[in-house]
C-alpha positions as a Markdown table, in Angstrom:
| # | Residue | x | y | z |
|---|---|---|---|---|
| 1 | Unk | 84.1 | 133.4 | 62.0 |
| 2 | Unk | 86.5 | 134.7 | 64.7 |
| 3 | Unk | 86.6 | 138.5 | 65.1 |
| 4 | Unk | 89.0 | 140.1 | 67.5 |
| 5 | Unk | 87.8 | 143.5 | 68.6 |
| 6 | Unk | 90.9 | 144.0 | 70.9 |
| 7 | Unk | 93.5 | 146.5 | 69.9 |
| 8 | Unk | 93.9 | 150.0 | 68.5 |
| 9 | Unk | 95.6 | 152.1 | 65.9 |
| 10 | Unk | 99.0 | 151.3 | 67.4 |
| 11 | Unk | 98.8 | 148.0 | 65.5 |
| 12 | Unk | 99.0 | 150.0 | 62.2 |
| 13 | Unk | 102.7 | 150.7 | 62.9 |
| 14 | Unk | 105.5 | 149.2 | 61.0 |
| 15 | Unk | 106.8 | 146.0 | 62.5 |
| 16 | Unk | 103.7 | 145.0 | 64.5 |
| 17 | Unk | 102.9 | 142.3 | 62.0 |
| 18 | Unk | 106.3 | 140.8 | 62.7 |
| 19 | Unk | 105.5 | 140.8 | 66.4 |
| 20 | Unk | 102.1 | 139.2 | 65.8 |
| 21 | Unk | 103.8 | 136.5 | 63.7 |
| 22 | Unk | 106.2 | 135.8 | 66.6 |
| 23 | Unk | 103.4 | 135.5 | 69.1 |
| 24 | Unk | 101.4 | 133.1 | 66.9 |
| 25 | Unk | 104.5 | 131.0 | 66.1 |
| 26 | Unk | 105.3 | 130.7 | 69.8 |
| 27 | Unk | 101.9 | 129.2 | 70.6 |
| 28 | Unk | 102.1 | 126.9 | 67.5 |
| 29 | Unk | 105.5 | 125.7 | 68.6 |
| 30 | Unk | 104.0 | 124.7 | 72.0 |
| 31 | Unk | 101.5 | 122.4 | 70.3 |
| 32 | Unk | 98.4 | 124.7 | 69.8 |
| 33 | Unk | 96.6 | 124.3 | 66.5 |
| 34 | Unk | 97.0 | 126.9 | 63.8 |
| 35 | Unk | 93.6 | 128.3 | 64.6 |
| 36 | Unk | 94.1 | 128.3 | 68.4 |
| 37 | Unk | 97.5 | 130.0 | 67.9 |
| 38 | Unk | 96.0 | 132.6 | 65.7 |
| 39 | Unk | 93.1 | 133.3 | 68.1 |
| 40 | Unk | 95.3 | 133.5 | 71.1 |
| 41 | Unk | 98.0 | 135.5 | 69.3 |
| 42 | Unk | 95.7 | 138.2 | 67.9 |
| 43 | Unk | 94.1 | 138.6 | 71.3 |
| 44 | Unk | 97.4 | 139.0 | 73.1 |
| 45 | Unk | 98.7 | 141.3 | 70.4 |
| 46 | Unk | 95.7 | 143.6 | 70.7 |
| 47 | Unk | 95.8 | 143.5 | 74.5 |
| 48 | Unk | 99.5 | 144.6 | 74.4 |
| 49 | Unk | 98.5 | 147.6 | 72.2 |
| 50 | Unk | 95.8 | 148.5 | 74.7 |
| 51 | Unk | 98.2 | 148.3 | 77.6 |
| 52 | Unk | 100.8 | 150.4 | 75.8 |
| 53 | Unk | 98.3 | 153.1 | 74.8 |
| 54 | Unk | 96.9 | 153.3 | 78.3 |
| 55 | Unk | 100.4 | 154.0 | 79.7 |
| 56 | Unk | 101.5 | 156.6 | 77.2 |
| 57 | Unk | 99.7 | 159.8 | 76.7 |
| 58 | Unk | 100.9 | 160.3 | 73.2 |
| 59 | Unk | 101.3 | 156.9 | 71.7 |
| 60 | Unk | 102.9 | 158.3 | 68.6 |
| 61 | Unk | 106.0 | 159.0 | 70.7 |
| 62 | Unk | 106.3 | 155.3 | 71.7 |
| 63 | Unk | 109.4 | 153.6 | 70.3 |
| 64 | Unk | 109.5 | 150.1 | 68.9 |
| 65 | Unk | 112.3 | 147.8 | 69.8 |
| 66 | Unk | 112.3 | 146.2 | 66.3 |
| 67 | Unk | 114.3 | 147.1 | 63.2 |
| 68 | Unk | 117.9 | 148.1 | 63.5 |
| 69 | Unk | 119.1 | 148.0 | 67.0 |
| 70 | Unk | 122.0 | 150.6 | 67.5 |
| 71 | Unk | 124.5 | 150.7 | 70.3 |
| 72 | Unk | 124.2 | 154.3 | 71.6 |
| 73 | Unk | 122.6 | 156.3 | 68.9 |
| 74 | Unk | 119.4 | 158.0 | 69.9 |
| 75 | Unk | 116.6 | 157.4 | 67.4 |
| 76 | Unk | 113.2 | 158.9 | 67.4 |
| 77 | Unk | 111.6 | 155.6 | 66.4 |
| 78 | Unk | 113.7 | 152.7 | 67.5 |
| 79 | Unk | 115.4 | 151.7 | 70.7 |
| 80 | Unk | 119.1 | 151.7 | 71.1 |
| 81 | Unk | 120.9 | 149.0 | 73.1 |
| 82 | Unk | 120.5 | 150.7 | 76.5 |
| 83 | Unk | 116.8 | 151.3 | 76.0 |
| 84 | Unk | 116.4 | 147.7 | 74.8 |
| 85 | Unk | 118.1 | 146.3 | 77.8 |
| 86 | Unk | 115.9 | 148.5 | 80.1 |
| 87 | Unk | 112.7 | 147.0 | 78.5 |
| 88 | Unk | 114.1 | 143.5 | 78.8 |
| 89 | Unk | 114.8 | 144.1 | 82.5 |
| 90 | Unk | 111.2 | 145.3 | 83.0 |
| 91 | Unk | 109.6 | 142.4 | 81.1 |
| 92 | Unk | 112.0 | 139.8 | 82.7 |
| 93 | Unk | 111.8 | 137.2 | 79.9 |
| 94 | Unk | 113.6 | 133.9 | 80.5 |
| 95 | Unk | 115.6 | 134.4 | 77.3 |
| 96 | Unk | 115.9 | 137.1 | 74.6 |
| 97 | Unk | 117.6 | 137.0 | 71.3 |
| 98 | Unk | 118.5 | 140.3 | 69.7 |
| 99 | Unk | 118.0 | 140.3 | 66.0 |
| 100 | Unk | 118.5 | 142.8 | 63.1 |
| 101 | Unk | 121.6 | 144.3 | 64.8 |
| 102 | Unk | 123.2 | 147.4 | 63.2 |
| 103 | Unk | 126.8 | 147.1 | 62.1 |
| 104 | Unk | 127.9 | 149.3 | 65.0 |
| 105 | Unk | 127.2 | 146.5 | 67.4 |
| 106 | Unk | 130.1 | 144.1 | 67.5 |
| 107 | Unk | 129.2 | 140.5 | 68.4 |
| 108 | Unk | 132.1 | 139.9 | 70.8 |
| 109 | Unk | 131.4 | 143.2 | 72.5 |
| 110 | Unk | 127.7 | 142.2 | 73.0 |
| 111 | Unk | 128.6 | 138.8 | 74.4 |
| 112 | Unk | 130.7 | 140.5 | 77.1 |
| 113 | Unk | 128.1 | 143.2 | 77.9 |
| 114 | Unk | 124.8 | 141.5 | 77.7 |
| 115 | Unk | 123.1 | 139.8 | 80.6 |
| 116 | Unk | 123.3 | 136.0 | 80.5 |
| 117 | Unk | 119.7 | 135.6 | 79.4 |
| 118 | Unk | 120.2 | 138.0 | 76.4 |
| 119 | Unk | 122.0 | 136.8 | 73.3 |
| 120 | Unk | 122.9 | 138.5 | 70.0 |
| 121 | Unk | 121.6 | 136.6 | 66.9 |
| 122 | Unk | 124.0 | 135.6 | 64.2 |
| 123 | Unk | 123.8 | 134.2 | 60.7 |
| 124 | Unk | 122.9 | 130.5 | 60.8 |
| 125 | Unk | 121.4 | 130.6 | 64.3 |
| 126 | Unk | 119.2 | 127.6 | 65.0 |
| 127 | Unk | 116.7 | 127.5 | 67.8 |
| 128 | Unk | 115.5 | 124.4 | 69.5 |
| 129 | Unk | 111.9 | 125.0 | 70.6 |
């Protein structure tokens, strides 16, 4: 048995399972076994929720960057483009692909506006891992 005691109620939010799947898949794609990927992924997932909850007094006010990225519309639950780009600038990933874009975000507009390491997803996109 493998029991992960890391994490908190933030992980009961919509979309966190998608994040967990992405973390596990990233380790699997790097050659870790299914079990190793699941163990590492669930630990990191829980640790991220611990870090977030320690930085925000009222975790229920925390926004998730997943599910319907809008250009400028403020949303009580999800990030808009400006907020998403701010988070990306703080995390400094080598590459980011924006998915689940709302129809108010034009692909050509995004290509011109986004930093070079941030790309908008499109139908049929294939990733070489």
